[in-house]
C-alpha positions, 0 to 999 in steps of 0.5 A: 656510764656505770648505771645498771638496769634492774626491773625496767629502772636505771639504777645507781648508788652513791656514797657521800661523806655525810647525810648533810652532803647528800642533802646539799647535793639533792638541792642541785638535783631538784633544780636539774629535775625541774628544768628537765621536768623529769624527777628521779626516785631515790632512797637515802639510807645508812645516813650517807648513801643514796640510790637513784632509780630512774624510769619514765613514768609517762612512758609506761615506767620504762627506761628512755633517753630522758633517764639516760640524760638525767643519769649523766647529770646525776653523775656530775653532781655526785 
């Protein structure tokens, strides 16, 4: 897994071909996040890049197994 831990968050950036491609993929993220009841923080910037920051809010904003599980699924989407 090529995610890094920074300030108690599991982080990774992805580059897409367009803004609309990011939005389409975020629809998939929404379905998975809702099914896991674990929702990522993300930033879309430079119109075709997205950065995810994962931590478990109900566990003191620390990285937990839930974050690693979501990270694996995000890797498959992006």
